[in-house]
All heavy atoms as an XYZ file, in Angstrom:
808
protein
N       0.808     -1.203     -0.001
C       0.002      0.012     -0.025
C       0.864      1.293      0.014
O       0.387      2.311     -0.435
C      -0.916      0.027      1.213
C      -2.027     -0.994      1.201
S      -3.181     -0.731     -0.195
C      -3.873      0.778      0.279
N       2.061      1.202      0.454
C       2.991      2.382      0.460
C       3.272      2.908     -0.928
O       3.438      4.051     -1.113
C       4.227      2.082      1.196
C       4.067      1.791      2.649
C       5.415      1.438      3.279
C       5.240      1.106      4.741
N       6.468      0.777      5.390
N       3.306      1.990     -1.864
C       3.683      2.383     -3.230
C       2.557      2.868     -4.148
O       2.735      3.302     -5.199
N       1.345      2.761     -3.625
C       0.209      3.115     -4.442
C       0.145      4.624     -4.696
O      -0.082      5.092     -5.801
C      -1.106      2.632     -3.813
C      -2.303      3.118     -4.512
C      -1.137      1.121     -3.720
N       0.284      5.425     -3.634
C       0.200      6.863     -3.719
C       1.152      7.499     -4.764
O       0.680      8.268     -5.613
C       0.325      7.490     -2.380
O       0.114      8.848     -2.441
N       2.431      7.115     -4.765
C       3.310      7.714     -5.812
C       2.938      7.247     -7.209
O       3.177      7.919     -8.180
C       4.680      7.250     -5.405
C       4.584      6.766     -4.032
C       3.162      6.433     -3.754
N       2.391      5.966     -7.341
C       2.112      5.468     -8.669
C       0.891      6.172     -9.291
O       0.850      6.369    -10.533
C       1.788      3.961     -8.586
C       2.970      3.049     -8.464
C       2.561      1.644     -8.302
C       3.922      3.160     -9.630
N      -0.089      6.533     -8.498
C      -1.305      7.149     -9.094
C      -1.215      8.704     -9.097
O      -2.100      9.349     -9.594
C      -2.583      6.648     -8.402
C      -2.623      7.099     -6.940
C      -2.749      5.201     -8.611
C      -3.900      6.789     -6.226
N      -0.176      9.244     -8.493
C      -0.075     10.709     -8.418
C       0.191     11.236     -9.860
O       1.029     10.802    -10.593
C       1.113     11.112     -7.576
C       1.218     12.623     -7.265
C       2.405     12.969     -6.429
N       2.346     12.241     -5.130
C       3.375     11.524     -4.681
N       4.458     11.467     -5.261
N       3.243     10.919     -3.511
N      -0.587     12.272    -10.256
C      -0.427     12.858    -11.541
C      -1.061     12.109    -12.704
O      -0.894     12.509    -13.845
N      -1.690     11.001    -12.443
C      -2.338     10.243    -13.536
C      -3.817     10.369    -13.387
O      -4.392     10.252    -12.283
C      -1.971      8.745    -13.420
C      -0.447      8.606    -13.598
C      -2.660      7.926    -14.471
C       0.078      7.192    -13.387
N      -4.531     10.655    -14.489
C      -5.971     10.700    -14.446
C      -6.536      9.431    -14.958
O      -6.132      8.867    -15.960
C      -6.468     11.908    -15.285
O      -6.084     11.706    -16.608
N      -7.571      8.898    -14.273
C      -8.224      7.689    -14.674
C      -9.654      7.756    -14.130
O      -9.942      8.455    -13.142
C      -7.518      6.455    -14.130
C      -7.114      6.496    -12.704
C      -8.017      6.045    -11.735
C      -5.883      6.987    -12.300
C      -7.686      6.032    -10.395
C      -5.584      6.998    -10.948
C      -6.442      6.568    -10.020
N     -10.512      6.928    -14.630
C     -11.932      6.949    -14.256
C     -12.240      5.869    -13.206
O     -13.191      6.064    -12.421
N     -11.434      4.796    -13.156
C     -11.730      3.759    -12.189
C     -10.413      3.067    -11.807
O      -9.525      2.957    -12.618
C     -12.736      2.776    -12.792
N     -10.400      2.488    -10.627
C      -9.241      1.717    -10.195
C      -9.793      0.286     -9.897
O     -10.620      0.081     -8.999
C      -8.605      2.322     -8.929
C      -7.502      1.477     -8.306
C      -6.250      1.570     -9.171
C      -7.192      1.921     -6.867
N      -9.309     -0.681    -10.638
C      -9.659     -2.055    -10.461
C      -8.599     -2.708     -9.649
O      -7.420     -2.734    -10.129
C      -9.818     -2.765    -11.864
C     -10.991     -2.302    -12.636
C     -10.577     -1.883    -13.997
C     -11.920     -3.524    -12.702
N      -8.915     -3.174     -8.504
C      -7.855     -3.755     -7.613
C      -8.533     -4.844     -6.744
O      -9.757     -4.947     -6.614
C      -7.249     -2.686     -6.719
N      -7.643     -5.669     -6.136
C      -8.150     -6.704     -5.236
C      -8.369     -6.183     -3.858
O      -8.171     -5.040     -3.535
C      -7.279     -7.967     -5.291
C      -5.840     -7.662     -4.832
O      -5.512     -6.541     -4.506
O      -5.097     -8.581     -4.804
N      -8.755     -7.130     -2.956
C      -9.083     -6.732     -1.560
C      -7.943     -6.026     -0.790
O      -8.195     -5.379      0.157
C      -9.577     -7.951     -0.794
C     -10.881     -8.520     -1.246
C     -11.286     -9.722     -0.416
C     -12.604    -10.246     -0.967
N     -13.023    -11.315     -0.029
N      -6.700     -6.290     -1.202
C      -5.573     -5.722     -0.488
C      -5.630     -4.201     -0.561
O      -4.999     -3.497      0.265
C      -4.296     -6.235     -1.089
N      -6.289     -3.661     -1.580
C      -6.308     -2.186     -1.756
C      -7.546     -1.577     -1.149
O      -7.872     -0.420     -1.455
C      -6.246     -1.890     -3.232
C      -4.956     -2.238     -3.836
C      -4.760     -3.489     -4.403
C      -3.870     -1.331     -3.859
C      -3.505     -3.827     -4.947
C      -2.698     -1.642     -4.453
C      -2.434     -2.924     -4.958
N      -8.209     -2.252     -0.235
C      -9.380     -1.750      0.462
C      -8.971     -1.025      1.673
O      -8.982     -1.538      2.803
C     -10.327     -2.910      0.828
C     -11.622     -2.403      1.496
O     -12.013     -1.261      1.160
O     -12.221     -3.149      2.225
N      -8.499      0.235      1.492
C      -8.077      1.071      2.635
C      -8.887      2.382      2.558
O      -9.139      2.889      1.448
C      -6.625      1.376      2.506
N      -9.296      2.854      3.647
C     -10.077      4.076      3.769
C      -9.383      5.252      3.056
O     -10.074      6.044      2.359
C     -10.448      4.389      5.185
C     -11.489      3.436      5.742
O     -12.232      2.844      5.009
N     -11.411      3.257      7.016
N      -8.078      5.428      3.300
C      -7.429      6.599      2.717
C      -7.391      6.541      1.199
O      -7.560      7.571      0.547
C      -5.966      6.746      3.286
C      -5.043      5.649      2.849
C      -4.761      4.495      3.493
C      -4.222      5.660      1.678
N      -3.903      3.761      2.803
C      -3.545      4.447      1.654
C      -4.083      6.521      0.584
C      -2.666      4.073      0.646
C      -3.239      6.173     -0.402
C      -2.529      4.956     -0.342
N      -7.228      5.389      0.628
C      -7.246      5.209     -0.789
C      -8.663      5.467     -1.386
O      -8.764      6.122     -2.399
C      -6.719      3.837     -1.211
C      -6.609      3.519     -2.698
C      -5.694      4.489     -3.350
C      -6.163      2.129     -2.941
N      -9.640      4.914     -0.754
C     -10.977      5.092     -1.225
C     -11.436      6.613     -1.142
O     -12.094      7.073     -2.023
C     -11.978      4.226     -0.395
C     -11.746      2.704     -0.516
C     -12.627      1.970      0.488
C     -12.007      2.260     -1.895
N     -10.987      7.280     -0.113
C     -11.270      8.702      0.000
C     -10.559      9.492     -1.012
O     -11.103     10.462     -1.666
C     -10.893      9.211      1.386
C     -11.802      8.667      2.502
C     -11.240      8.934      3.873
O     -10.137      9.572      3.988
O     -11.844      8.499      4.857
N      -9.303      9.140     -1.294
C      -8.538      9.813     -2.371
C      -9.200      9.629     -3.779
O      -9.271     10.575     -4.557
C      -7.081      9.411     -2.381
C      -6.254     10.123     -3.414
C      -4.762      9.745     -3.395
O      -4.289      9.248     -2.349
O      -4.129      9.929     -4.376
N      -9.566      8.412     -4.020
C     -10.221      8.117     -5.345
C     -11.568      8.885     -5.434
O     -11.906      9.411     -6.485
C     -10.467      6.623     -5.449
C      -9.226      5.762     -5.628
C      -9.587      4.277     -5.568
C      -8.513      6.159     -6.870
N     -12.268      8.926     -4.334
C     -13.548      9.690     -4.317
C     -13.307     11.205     -4.590
O     -14.081     11.836     -5.279
C     -14.290      9.457     -3.043
C     -15.701      9.977     -3.094
O     -16.334      9.847     -4.130
O     -16.138     10.515     -2.044
N     -12.299     11.705     -4.011
C     -11.937     13.162     -4.154
C     -11.496     13.405     -5.585
O     -11.749     14.499     -6.136
C     -10.846     13.555     -3.215
N     -10.890     12.444     -6.283
C     -10.463     12.640     -7.647
C     -11.660     12.345     -8.636
O     -11.544     12.646     -9.841
C      -9.377     11.590     -7.989
C      -8.132     11.829     -7.312
C      -7.166     10.759     -7.558
N      -6.118     11.227     -8.477
C      -5.134     10.480     -8.855
N      -4.994      9.240     -8.431
N      -4.250     10.973     -9.696
N     -12.727     11.792     -8.177
C     -13.842     11.526     -8.994
C     -13.707     10.202     -9.704
O     -14.402      9.922    -10.669
N     -12.806      9.365     -9.221
C     -12.578      8.043     -9.836
C     -13.387      6.952     -9.044
O     -13.631      7.120     -7.813
C     -11.117      7.635     -9.789
N     -13.847      5.968     -9.741
C     -14.623      4.932     -9.123
C     -13.705      3.851     -8.616
O     -12.741      3.440     -9.267
C     -15.560      4.252    -10.184
O     -16.347      5.241    -10.761
C     -16.427      3.212     -9.535
N     -13.872      3.404     -7.389
C     -13.105      2.349     -6.755
C     -13.810      1.019     -6.983
O     -14.852      0.764     -6.418
C     -12.900      2.630     -5.297
N     -13.237      0.167     -7.839
C     -13.811     -1.159     -8.050
C     -12.909     -2.109     -7.287
O     -12.055     -2.809     -7.848
C     -13.811     -1.500     -9.572
C     -14.485     -2.838     -9.772
C     -14.556     -0.416    -10.360
N     -13.119     -2.078     -5.952
C     -12.345     -2.868     -5.058
C     -13.311     -3.590     -4.112
O     -14.091     -2.883     -3.375
C     -11.365     -1.951     -4.194
C     -10.577     -2.781     -3.242
C     -10.488     -1.132     -5.111
N     -13.298     -4.933     -4.039
C     -14.175     -5.627     -3.141
C     -13.742     -5.351     -1.699
O     -12.584     -5.219     -1.401
C     -14.040     -7.072     -3.488
C     -12.807     -7.184     -4.257
C     -12.494     -5.840     -4.883
N     -14.710     -5.213     -0.766
C     -14.331     -4.967      0.632
C     -13.686     -6.182      1.275
O     -14.044     -7.308      0.950
C     -15.733     -4.577      1.251
C     -16.673     -5.301      0.419
C     -16.137     -5.320     -0.991
N     -12.829     -5.921      2.225
C     -12.245     -7.021      2.991
C     -13.353     -7.653      3.870
O     -14.296     -7.015      4.199
C     -11.136     -6.476      3.869
C      -9.940     -6.114      3.199
C      -8.861     -5.610      4.185
C      -7.576     -5.203      3.441
N      -6.567     -4.751      4.412
N     -13.180     -8.879      4.191
C     -14.159     -9.623      4.959
C     -14.188     -9.098      6.416
O     -15.232     -9.208      7.056
C     -13.917    -11.131      4.961
O     -12.604    -11.318      5.426
C     -14.078    -11.697      3.592
N     -13.098     -8.526      6.908
C     -13.161     -8.038      8.282
C     -13.615     -6.559      8.417
O     -13.605     -6.027      9.517
C     -11.783     -8.219      8.890
C     -10.696     -7.317      8.254
O     -10.986     -6.695      7.176
N      -9.511     -7.292      8.765
N     -14.083     -5.995      7.326
C     -14.674     -4.633      7.375
C     -15.989     -4.652      8.074
O     -16.851     -5.450      7.795
C     -14.759     -4.059      5.991
C     -15.023     -2.610      5.914
C     -15.060     -2.133      4.483
N     -13.853     -1.617      3.982
C     -13.414     -0.350      4.232
N     -14.195      0.461      4.936
N     -12.317      0.062      3.790
N     -16.165     -3.772      9.052
C     -17.435     -3.724      9.841
C     -18.634     -3.466      8.947
O     -19.652     -4.143      9.090
C     -17.346     -2.660     10.951
C     -16.496     -3.168     12.082
C     -16.662     -2.263     13.283
N     -15.796     -2.839     14.323
C     -15.176     -2.035     15.181
N     -15.249     -0.741     15.113
N     -14.440     -2.588     16.123
N     -18.527     -2.413      8.106
C     -19.655     -2.070      7.274
C     -19.268     -2.389      5.806
O     -18.435     -1.750      5.217
C     -19.951     -0.575      7.396
C     -20.318     -0.145      8.761
N     -21.521     -0.521      9.336
C     -19.631      0.521      9.701
C     -21.526      0.013     10.558
N     -20.385      0.620     10.801
N     -19.783     -3.481      5.351
C     -19.516     -3.945      3.935
C     -20.081     -2.906      2.957
O     -21.191     -2.587      3.100
C     -20.120     -5.382      3.704
C     -19.459     -6.379      4.539
C     -18.030     -6.655      4.129
O     -17.706     -6.802      2.972
N     -17.185     -6.821      5.109
N     -19.251     -2.497      2.005
C     -19.670     -1.519      1.018
C     -19.895     -2.177     -0.272
O     -19.420     -3.305     -0.540
C     -18.732     -0.358      0.931
C     -17.291     -0.784      0.539
C     -16.362      0.382      0.431
N     -15.043     -0.178      0.104
C     -14.747     -0.750     -1.104
N     -15.625     -0.752     -1.999
N     -13.574     -1.192     -1.336
N     -20.659     -1.548     -1.170
C     -20.921     -2.104     -2.471
C     -19.825     -1.841     -3.434
O     -19.129     -0.775     -3.298
C     -22.218     -1.529     -3.055
C     -23.435     -2.033     -2.211
O     -23.339     -3.155     -1.621
O     -24.390     -1.284     -2.139
N     -19.656     -2.698     -4.438
C     -18.718     -2.417     -5.514
C     -19.313     -3.009     -6.753
O     -20.192     -3.908     -6.722
C     -17.313     -2.998     -5.235
C     -17.276     -4.501     -5.186
C     -16.738     -5.211     -6.348
C     -17.752     -5.263     -4.216
C     -16.693     -6.560     -6.370
C     -17.680     -6.653     -4.177
C     -17.146     -7.312     -5.305
O     -17.119     -8.646     -5.344
N     -18.790     -2.614     -7.883
C     -19.297     -3.121     -9.161
C     -18.680     -4.499     -9.508
O     -17.537     -4.551    -10.061
C     -19.008     -2.062    -10.267
C     -19.657     -2.381    -11.607
O     -20.393     -3.415    -11.639
O     -19.566     -1.570    -12.507
N     -19.357     -5.546     -9.247
C     -18.879     -6.869     -9.460
C     -18.649     -7.149    -10.949
O     -17.734     -7.926    -11.289
C     -19.774     -7.914     -8.823
N     -19.500     -6.569    -11.810
C     -19.328     -6.841    -13.270
C     -18.029     -6.170    -13.783
O     -17.312     -6.774    -14.591
C     -20.514     -6.277    -14.014
C     -21.810     -7.049    -13.708
O     -21.710     -8.219    -13.438
O     -22.883     -6.420    -13.778
N     -17.740     -5.013    -13.315
C     -16.495     -4.353    -13.681
C     -15.288     -5.056    -13.104
O     -14.246     -5.088    -13.676
C     -16.504     -2.879    -13.305
N     -15.420     -5.629    -11.930
C     -14.337     -6.365    -11.300
C     -13.919     -7.616    -12.110
O     -12.747     -7.993    -12.042
C     -14.767     -6.808     -9.858
C     -13.639     -7.415     -9.111
C     -12.535     -6.602     -8.616
C     -13.584     -8.769     -8.803
C     -11.581     -7.157     -7.889
C     -12.567     -9.327     -8.028
C     -11.529     -8.479     -7.601
O     -10.528     -9.022     -6.838
N     -14.812     -8.161    -12.856
C     -14.404     -9.315    -13.684
C     -13.402     -8.942    -14.745
O     -12.666     -9.834    -15.221
C     -15.650     -9.967    -14.380
O     -16.284     -8.951    -15.183
C     -16.657    -10.480    -13.387
N     -13.326     -7.689    -15.171
C     -12.336     -7.261    -16.134
C     -10.944     -7.360    -15.544
O      -9.999     -7.634    -16.251
C     -12.613     -5.832    -16.593
C     -13.754     -5.775    -17.527
C     -15.015     -5.436    -17.282
C     -13.705     -6.167    -18.905
N     -15.836     -5.543    -18.365
C     -15.014     -5.972    -19.425
C     -12.763     -6.550    -19.748
C     -15.358     -6.198    -20.714
C     -13.026     -6.826    -21.106
C     -14.336     -6.624    -21.538
N     -10.812     -7.149    -14.171
C      -9.489     -7.289    -13.574
C      -8.982     -8.716    -13.798
O      -7.774     -8.945    -14.021
C      -9.594     -6.969    -12.086
C      -8.293     -7.042    -11.396
C      -8.531     -6.995     -9.839
N      -7.403     -7.583     -9.154
C      -7.286     -8.868     -8.943
N      -8.261     -9.705     -9.214
N      -6.235     -9.339     -8.243
N      -9.871     -9.719    -13.624
C      -9.451    -11.073    -13.785
C      -8.998    -11.360    -15.228
O      -8.008    -12.060    -15.391
C     -10.668    -12.006    -13.397
C     -10.409    -13.428    -13.602
N      -9.546    -14.112    -12.775
C     -10.887    -14.334    -14.452
C      -9.488    -15.370    -13.134
N     -10.294    -15.552    -14.177
N      -9.709    -10.806    -16.164
C      -9.295    -10.996    -17.584
C      -7.880    -10.358    -17.864
O      -7.087    -10.969    -18.533
C     -10.321    -10.404    -18.510
C     -11.671    -11.066    -18.535
C     -12.650    -10.274    -19.396
C     -11.500    -12.459    -19.065
N      -7.669     -9.163    -17.347
C      -6.390     -8.570    -17.545
C      -5.272     -9.345    -16.808
O      -4.176     -9.551    -17.397
C      -6.443     -7.075    -17.011
C      -5.032     -6.470    -17.006
C      -7.348     -6.258    -17.868
N      -5.542     -9.787    -15.635
C      -4.570    -10.594    -14.927
C      -4.229    -11.876    -15.649
O      -3.040    -12.296    -15.703
C      -5.088    -10.899    -13.520
C      -4.063    -11.361    -12.574
C      -4.553    -11.448    -11.146
O      -5.176    -10.395    -10.682
O      -4.358    -12.514    -10.515
N      -5.176    -12.552    -16.244
C      -4.987    -13.744    -17.001
C      -4.189    -13.431    -18.269
O      -3.286    -14.288    -18.677
C      -6.266    -14.414    -17.372
C      -6.959    -15.108    -16.203
O      -6.293    -15.325    -15.155
N      -8.201    -15.529    -16.325
N      -4.440    -12.344    -18.905
C      -3.688    -11.943    -20.082
C      -2.175    -11.848    -19.768
O      -1.304    -12.304    -20.459
C      -4.226    -10.654    -20.669
C      -3.427    -10.120    -21.820
C      -3.495    -10.743    -23.072
C      -2.552     -9.042    -21.616
C      -2.760    -10.241    -24.128
C      -1.818     -8.546    -22.690
C      -1.860     -9.113    -23.924
O      -1.148     -8.698    -24.910
N      -1.845    -11.155    -18.681
C      -0.443    -10.984    -18.311
C       0.173    -12.326    -17.877
O       1.331    -12.539    -18.178
C      -0.310     -9.938    -17.200
C      -0.342     -8.583    -17.652
C      -1.516     -7.746    -17.436
C       0.735     -7.977    -18.312
C      -1.475     -6.480    -17.865
C       0.665     -6.703    -18.760
C      -0.429     -5.920    -18.555
N      -0.597    -13.179    -17.315
C      -0.101    -14.513    -16.980
C       0.237    -15.313    -18.251
O       1.290    -15.986    -18.292
C      -1.064    -15.290    -16.138
N      -0.562    -15.173    -19.297
C      -0.274    -15.817    -20.552
C       0.952    -15.206    -21.238
O       1.801    -15.955    -21.855
C      -1.450    -15.744    -21.544
C      -2.597    -16.634    -21.034
C      -3.833    -16.374    -21.947
C      -5.015    -17.159    -21.435
N      -6.242    -16.900    -22.243
N       1.088    -13.924    -21.158
C       2.286    -13.264    -21.730
C       3.552    -13.735    -21.053
O       4.589    -13.916    -21.723
C       2.129    -11.705    -21.606
C       1.041    -11.197    -22.548
C       3.413    -11.033    -21.863
C       1.403    -11.009    -23.970
N       3.481    -13.873    -19.756
C       4.720    -14.291    -18.987
C       5.129    -15.654    -19.236
O       6.226    -16.030    -18.860
C       4.430    -14.030    -17.533
C       4.465    -12.513    -17.114
C       4.175    -12.424    -15.635
C       4.218    -10.954    -15.272
N       3.936    -10.758    -13.852
N       4.306    -16.473    -19.896
C       4.775    -17.848    -20.228
C       5.830    -17.843    -21.319
O       6.602    -18.753    -21.466
C       3.573    -18.663    -20.754
C       2.614    -19.047    -19.614
C       1.516    -19.939    -20.163
C       0.560    -20.267    -19.015
N      -0.598    -21.063    -19.484
N       5.907    -16.776    -22.059
C       6.993    -16.601    -23.073
C       8.249    -16.112    -22.358
O       8.319    -15.039    -21.800
C       6.497    -15.621    -24.162
C       5.422    -16.179    -24.982
C       4.095    -15.990    -24.627
C       5.669    -16.837    -26.176
C       3.015    -16.483    -25.360
C       4.628    -17.312    -26.939
C       3.307    -17.149    -26.536
N       9.301    -17.020    -22.445
C      10.465    -16.799    -21.636
C      11.160    -15.447    -22.000
O      11.686    -14.747    -21.095
C      11.419    -17.941    -21.926
C      12.633    -17.861    -21.126
C      13.420    -19.183    -21.343
N      14.758    -19.001    -20.707
C      15.856    -19.410    -21.309
N      15.807    -19.992    -22.482
N      17.029    -19.238    -20.758
N      11.209    -15.044    -23.212
C      11.875    -13.796    -23.547
C      11.180    -12.606    -22.970
O      11.876    -11.592    -22.676
N       9.916    -12.605    -22.816
C       9.177    -11.468    -22.234
C       9.343    -11.500    -20.688
O       9.626    -10.472    -20.064
C       7.662    -11.597    -22.615
C       7.445    -11.484    -24.030
C       6.854    -10.574    -21.802
C       7.762    -10.083    -24.635
N       9.280    -12.639    -20.072
C       9.272    -12.775    -18.663
C      10.673    -12.331    -18.130
O      10.813    -11.760    -17.041
C       9.002    -14.173    -18.229
N      11.759    -12.705    -18.895
C      13.098    -12.392    -18.354
C      13.657    -11.139    -19.004
O      14.792    -10.766    -18.653
C      14.008    -13.586    -18.664
O      14.005    -13.929    -20.091
C      13.659    -14.788    -17.853
N      12.959    -10.565    -19.933
C      13.326     -9.377    -20.647
C      14.727     -9.427    -21.205
O      15.720     -8.733    -20.789
C      13.220     -8.097    -19.755
C      13.286     -6.879    -20.590
C      12.997     -5.673    -19.897
N      13.326     -4.594    -20.874
C      12.824     -3.381    -20.749
N      12.156     -2.994    -19.736
N      13.160     -2.511    -21.679
N      14.921    -10.278    -22.185
C      16.205    -10.419    -22.812
C      16.499     -9.331    -23.789
O      17.677     -9.057    -24.171
C      16.227    -11.744    -23.641
C      16.377    -12.982    -22.798
C      15.733    -14.131    -23.123
C      17.278    -12.948    -21.707
C      15.881    -15.262    -22.372
C      17.424    -14.129    -20.944
C      16.743    -15.237    -21.267
O      16.880    -16.392    -20.544
N      15.546     -8.546    -24.221
C      15.721     -7.502    -25.193
C      16.557     -6.358    -24.626
O      16.452     -6.016    -23.411
C      14.376     -6.914    -25.699
C      13.526     -8.021    -26.276
O      14.042     -8.771    -27.141
O      12.358     -8.112    -25.853
N      17.389     -5.727    -25.430
C      18.307     -4.708    -24.993
C      17.601     -3.349    -25.003
O      17.997     -2.438    -24.245
C      19.569     -4.674    -25.809
C      20.346     -5.979    -25.692
C      20.875     -6.274    -24.337
O      21.324     -5.337    -23.699
N      20.779     -7.490    -23.835
N      16.696     -3.117    -25.957
C      16.111     -1.798    -26.086
C      14.657     -1.841    -25.845
O      13.987     -2.885    -25.931
C      16.325     -1.244    -27.531
O      15.646     -2.087    -28.468
C      17.816     -1.188    -27.883
N      14.094     -0.735    -25.464
C      12.583     -0.657    -25.176
C      11.852     -0.901    -26.489
O      10.775     -1.511    -26.442
C      12.223      0.775    -24.691
C      12.821      1.043    -23.294
O      13.166      0.047    -22.624
O      12.957      2.180    -22.921
N      12.373     -0.483    -27.629
C      11.646     -0.689    -28.864
C      11.508     -2.153    -29.197
O      10.454     -2.606    -29.633
C      12.431      0.074    -30.009
S      11.622     -0.042    -31.607
N      12.611     -2.946    -29.048
C      12.504     -4.332    -29.370
C      11.691     -5.162    -28.303
O      11.022     -6.096    -28.642
C      13.889     -4.966    -29.452
O      14.564     -4.853    -28.222
N      11.714     -4.651    -27.072
C      10.824     -5.218    -26.006
C       9.359     -5.016    -26.371
O       8.571     -5.995    -26.295
C      11.201     -4.610    -24.665
C      10.451     -5.263    -23.508
C      10.708     -6.598    -23.192
C       9.524     -4.565    -22.700
C      10.047     -7.219    -22.092
C       8.928     -5.137    -21.673
C       9.177     -6.478    -21.329
O       8.519     -7.044    -20.271
N       9.010     -3.847    -26.802
C       7.630     -3.548    -27.145
C       7.235     -4.361    -28.427
O       6.095     -4.839    -28.515
C       7.468     -2.079    -27.438
N       8.113     -4.496    -29.318
C       7.839     -5.270    -30.574
C       7.616     -6.749    -30.167
O       6.710     -7.387    -30.728
C       9.024     -5.224    -31.487
N       8.357     -7.258    -29.253
C       8.120     -8.669    -28.802
C       6.787     -8.849    -28.086
O       6.137     -9.837    -28.227
C       9.276     -9.191    -27.974
C      10.445     -9.643    -28.843
O      10.278    -10.043    -29.984
N      11.674     -9.569    -28.359
N       6.427     -7.863    -27.316
C       5.079     -7.806    -26.699
C       3.983     -7.976    -27.750
O       3.071     -8.760    -27.625
C       4.890     -6.576    -25.877
C       5.185     -6.736    -24.431
C       6.393     -6.525    -23.832
C       4.316     -7.152    -23.389
N       6.325     -6.779    -22.529
C       5.026     -7.121    -22.215
C       2.974     -7.542    -23.374
C       4.494     -7.515    -21.004
C       2.395     -7.822    -22.123
C       3.195     -7.887    -20.966
N       4.146     -7.208    -28.799
C       3.191     -7.256    -29.948
C       3.208     -8.650    -30.593
O       2.136     -9.130    -30.950
C       3.407     -6.156    -30.908
C       3.042     -4.809    -30.285
O       2.139     -4.718    -29.502
N       3.770     -3.795    -30.734
N       4.358     -9.158    -30.745
C       4.500    -10.490    -31.431
C       3.856    -11.565    -30.545
O       3.217    -12.488    -31.060
C       5.935    -10.820    -31.672
C       6.625    -10.063    -32.825
C       8.092    -10.401    -32.871
C       5.981    -10.520    -34.158
N       4.001    -11.520    -29.282
C       3.416    -12.511    -28.374
C       1.921    -12.268    -28.232
O       1.173    -13.224    -28.108
C       4.190    -12.403    -27.011
C       3.459    -13.226    -25.974
C       5.621    -12.893    -27.147
N       1.491    -11.065    -28.249
C       0.123    -10.771    -28.037
C      -0.781    -11.252    -29.178
O      -1.945    -11.597    -29.048
C      -0.140     -9.273    -27.838
N      -0.226    -11.259    -30.407
C      -0.963    -11.650    -31.611
C      -1.508    -13.091    -31.461
O      -2.697    -13.331    -31.739
C      -0.151    -11.433    -32.826
N      -0.616    -14.102    -31.180
C      -1.182    -15.451    -31.138
C      -2.149    -15.647    -29.972
O      -3.039    -16.403    -30.010
C       0.005    -16.369    -30.970
C       1.207    -15.477    -30.753
C       0.807    -14.095    -31.132
N      -1.908    -14.928    -28.835
C      -2.791    -15.028    -27.659
C      -4.136    -14.484    -28.065
O      -5.214    -15.086    -27.748
C      -2.218    -14.279    -26.475
C      -0.996    -15.047    -25.988
C      -3.243    -14.159    -25.358
C      -0.222    -14.347    -24.878
N      -4.227    -13.369    -28.743
C      -5.501    -12.743    -29.147
C      -6.214    -13.582    -30.187
O      -7.432    -13.580    -30.207
C      -5.298    -11.308    -29.656
N      -5.432    -14.306    -31.006
C      -6.119    -15.094    -32.051
C      -6.701    -16.403    -31.539
O      -7.472    -17.089    -32.264
C      -5.094    -15.399    -33.153
O      -4.073    -16.295    -32.695
N      -6.380    -16.802    -30.303
C      -6.927    -18.059    -29.766
C      -8.358    -18.007    -29.490
O      -9.021    -17.102    -29.196
C      -6.211    -18.461    -28.482
C      -4.784    -18.806    -28.757
C      -4.114    -19.233    -27.437
N      -2.672    -19.388    -27.653
C      -1.799    -19.459    -26.750
N      -2.134    -19.299    -25.471
N      -0.538    -19.577    -27.033
């Protein structure tokens, strides 16, 4: 949770899709102040369970599975490429067969 604040500083977005680990009051208040939607399921130990968009939360699962499939390719997971341009090109090469399945 310590690294979240610097990562989202200066970035505009409409929603934050995250798992239960990101269910913190300070983060939810900051997202509300920014006008962003928090798509974070509440922790089970929270006294007052709050609502979240479960349909939008399913997109987080799809994105997570996509990255898991990408990481199966050894060159991407270990980043053998020397330049950013060739690394991005290999991402595109790997993404094409995954998307065609």
